N, C-alpha and C positions, 0 to 999 in steps of 0.2 A: 474594568474599573471606570473607564470613560462612559460606559453605558449610563451610569447614574447621574451624569451631568444633565440629562434631559429633565431632571427634577428641578433644575434651576431656570427653566424656561421663562418663568415670570420675571426673572432678573435680566435675561438676555435671550430673546426669542429664537435666534438661530440654533441654540443648544437643543432644540427639539429634534434636530437631525439625529442625535445620538440614540433616540428611541427606535429608529428604523433599522430593521435587520439588513436590508439591502445596502444602506449606507455603511454600516459597520462591517459588512462582509467585504465590500470593495476596499474599505480602509484597512481592514485586517490583511487582505491579500497584498496590498501595497507595502504595508509596514513589514510584513514577514519577508517580502522580497528584498527590501532595503536592508533589513537586519542580516539576511543571508549574504548579501553582497559585501556588507561592511565587515562582518565577522569571519567570512570565508578565508581571506588571505592570512590573517594572523593564526587561524586554526590550522591551516595547511602548513604554515611555517613551524608551528608547535609540533604537529604530528611528524614532520620531517626531522626536527631536532630530537624528538624522542624515539626516532627510528621505528615509528609505527607504520610499517610498509606492508603492502600486499605480498603474501607468500605464494609463489607459484612454482609448482613442481614441473620443471621443463620436460621430464620424462613422459608426462601424461598430458601436458597442456602447452605444447610447442607453439600453438597459434599465438599465445599471449606472453611469450617469454620476455618480451621487451617491457612489459608492464610491471615486472618485479620491482618492488621497492616503492611503488606509488603509494602515497599515504592512504590508509583505509580508516575505518571507523568514523568516516565523515558524517554518518547518520546523526551524530550528536549535534551537528549544525542544524539539521532539519528539526530535530526534537526541541532544541533550545529556541529556535525561531518561532515554532508553532506554540510552544508553551508560553513564551513571553507575550506574543501577539494575542493569543486567546485570552489570557488574563487581562490584557490591556483593553480589548474591545468587546468581549462577550459579557453577557449577564451572568455574573458569578453565582447567582442564586439558582441557576438552572442545573439540575442534576445530570441531565443528558450531556451537557458540555463537559462536566467533570468525569463522567464515565468514559467519554471518548478520549479526553486528555490523559487520564490515568492509564487507560489501555495503551496509549502510545508510549508513555513513560515505562510501564511495566514490560511491554514487549521489547522496547528498546534496551532495557536492562538485561533481558534474556539474551538478546543479540550481542550486546556489549560483552557479556561474560563469554559467549561463544567466540567472539573475535579475539578477546584477550587470551583465552586458552590456546587458540590457534597460533597466536604470536609467540607464546611461551614454547610451543612445540616446533618453532621454526628451526630448520636444519636437521630435524630428526627424521626417522623413517616412517612416521605416521603423521596424519594430517592434523591431529589435535582437535580442539574444540569440544563442545558438549556432544555426548552421544545422542543419536537420533531418539532413543527412548527417553532420555532425560529432557531433551528439548520439547518433545511431545508432551511429556508429563507436566512441564511448567506451563505450557500453553493451555492444557486442559484445566489446570488449577484456576487460571484466570477465567476461563469460560464458566467453571463451576461457581466462582464467586459472583460473576455477572448474573447468572441465572438466579442464584439465591437472593441477590439484591432486588432483581426485577420481581420475583415472586413474593418478596416481603411486603410489597405495597400493592393493594388491590387496583390502584390506578395504573400501574405499570405491568401488572401480571400478564395482561393480554399481549404485550410485546413479545414475551417469551413463550406464551402458551398457544398462540394462534399462528398458523402457517398460511401465508398468502403466496399466490403464484402469479406470474405475469399473465396478462390477457383475461383474467377473471376478476369480477368484482367481489364475489364471495370468497371467503377463505377455503382453502382445500381441506385443512384440518382445523376446526374451530377450537379443539382442546387437545393438546399434545401430552398433557400431564407433565409433572416436574421431571420425571425420568426422560421422557421424550425431548423435553426442552434442553436438558443437559447434553444429550447425545447430539441433537441437531445443531445447537449453537456451538458446541465443541468442534463439530465438523466444519462449520462456517469459519470460525476463527482460525483453526489449525490450517484449513485448506487455503484460505486467503493469504495468511502470513507466509506460508511456505511456498505458495505459487509465486508471490512477488520475489521471494528469495531466490527461487530457481530462475526467474527471468533476469536477475541481476548478473549478466555475464558479458555484456558489451557496454562500451562507454555511452552513457546517457539512455540506455534502453529501458531499464526498470523505472527510472524516475520520469522519463517522458511518457511512458504508458500509464504510470500512476497518476500523472497530472490530468489526463483525459478522464480517467475513472473518477477522480476526486471532483472534477468539474461537473460530471454527470450527477454525482451524489449531492453536490452543492444545490443543484436544481431540484433534485428529488426531496432534499431536506426542507427546502423552502416551501415546496408544494404540500408536503405532509403536514407542516406546521401552520399552513394557511387554510382556515376552515372553508372559505369560499372556493378556492382553487381545488382543494381536495374533494369537495362535494361535486364540483363541475366535472372533474376528471375521474370521479368515482374511485378514488384511491383512499386508503385508510388515513384518517385525520388523527394525528398524534399531537395534542396540545403541548406546546413547549419545544417540539422537535425543530421548529424553525430556527432556533438559536444555533443548531448544528451547522447552519449555513455559514455562520461566522467562523466556526472551527474549520469547516472545509475551505473557506476562503484563506485562512491562515495556512493550511496545508498546501493549497495551490500556490500561494506566494512563496512559501519556503521551498517548494519543489522546483519552481522556476528559478529561484535564486541558486539552488544547489546545482541545477542543470548548467548554470553559467560556468561552473568549475568542473562539471562532470562530463561535458561534451567532449568528443574526441579531438585531440588526445587528452584524456582525463587527467586533471591535476589532483583529484581525490576520488576515492570510492566510498560509497555509503556503508559497505560491509553489512553483516547481519544486523548490526545496530540499527541501520536505517530501514532495511528491507522488512524485517519483522515488525518494526514499529509502524511503518506505512500500511502493510498488509493487515495487521491487527486492527488498526484504527479504521480503515475502510470497512472491515468486517463488522465492527461494532456500530458504525454509523448505519450500515445497511440493516442491522438488527433493530436499531432504535426507530427507524422509519418504516419498519415492516416490509422491506424490499430485499430480503436476503437472497432469494432465488434469482432475482433480477441481476445479481452480481455475476451470475454465470454468463449473461449476455454482455453487460457493461464491461466486465473484466475478461472478455473473450480471449485476449492474448494470453493472460495469465493462465486461463483454463487450458488452452492449447499447449502452452509450455509445460504445465504440470502433467498433462496427459502424455506428452511425448516422452517424458521421463518414465512414467508408469509403464507405458507400452515397451519402451526399450529394455528396462530392467526385467519386466515380466517375460518378454519373449526370449531374452538372453538366458534366464534361469530355466525356462521351459525347454529350449533347444539343448541346453547343456545337460539337462536331466534325461532328455529323450535320445539325443545323438552323441552325447559325450563331448560336445563342443558347442560353446555358446555362440549364437549368431545374433546379429543386430538388424533392426529395421531401418534405423537412421545411421548416417555416417558417424554422427556424434550427437549426444543429447545434453541439455535441452535443445529444442528445435532450432533456435537461432544459431547454434554452433554448427548444425547440419548445413544450413544455408551458407553460413560464413565459409565453411571448408570448401563447399562446392564452388562458390563464387571466386574464392581465392585461386583455386585450381584453374578455373576458366580464365581468370585474369592473367595468370602466368602463361597459359597456353596461347592466349590471344595477344600477349605482350601489352596488357593494359596495366595501369597503376594499381598495385595490390593494396596500397595504403588506404584507398578510398572505399574499399569493400565494406569495412566495418561500419562506416558512416552510412553507406547505402542500405545495408541490412537494417540498421537501427531506424532510419527514417521510414523505411517501408513498414516496419512493425508499428511505428508511431501512427502512420496513416491507417493501418488496419485497426489499431486501438481506438482511434477517433471515430472510425465508422461503427465499431461495436458500441461505443458510448452513445453515439447519435441514435442508433437503433434502440438501445435501452431506454433512452429518454422518450423516444417516439412511442414506445409501448404504453405510455401513460394515456394516450388517446385511443388505444386499441383495446377495448374491453367490452 
């Protein structure tokens, strides 16, 4: 809403600042951070009062037995901060902003339903939550709606129809057809949202890695929407996509604010509510700036985490079918639990403080995530 204040520049010249994407992106980031810090404590108290706590089965997750009862579904804080800040600072006439924001709300709603069903199943013999098939179907439905919307307008059709790859100026596939678009964009959205969800296993891990990815796409969005920069770097210019910089700024500020409460020892968890919302939003931003495959580099930690689960499950099923006994590649999957288990065993053997292991693993993953993000942004110059 504040964007339109630039129309009053004749009355008060400093109001021209509100027309600049860079100014509004910084302001959105700061606003979202402050909102998260202010709204965080009352939300955590409310979740505790309502007994919306993390359910942990100690028979299979003995590493984190002490976290049982920690408030979950904290992703609503991220969604609320991003939604309020985006509406406040972005150009509300920009359809790309609404696509990104509605994706966050929709995917957050799917995650919220999953978290709610898990809480209802607390204390029972099954984990509860949405079935994998149902969750996958709901994610594909949104991907289908997104493709249909993009294809409905000749000006946006190219965003879904053209496949760009890193290091190349020309598209790999100029025309994917509507069926190809549905399949490919479904893979991007489903893959990104579930990869973030799998990474959400240590205090601050998922949100810290998400922040570096969001910052990278903040830069990529600005470049894609700036005709001069896009031409100089020889990347697709998407008129209007620059406004996604404000949305990414909101996500970054909200993410940093959530990390304030989610760092070890976490006072609140984002749950599927937050992880699916963040992953889905990042995926849609990557689609709208035509940098979907670059997400494999920028979100390298998420990719590795997801692959570790695929390898673990696939190898276990293969060996059980071949040898009658399932075997594992990693001590535990996703990969962060493998390293956590090994480091805690080493700490006990060497008589070091076991409590710092989780923070150590998390920070190392953050470092790797930042490196992946920097490499991803650097590819803009390598074409």
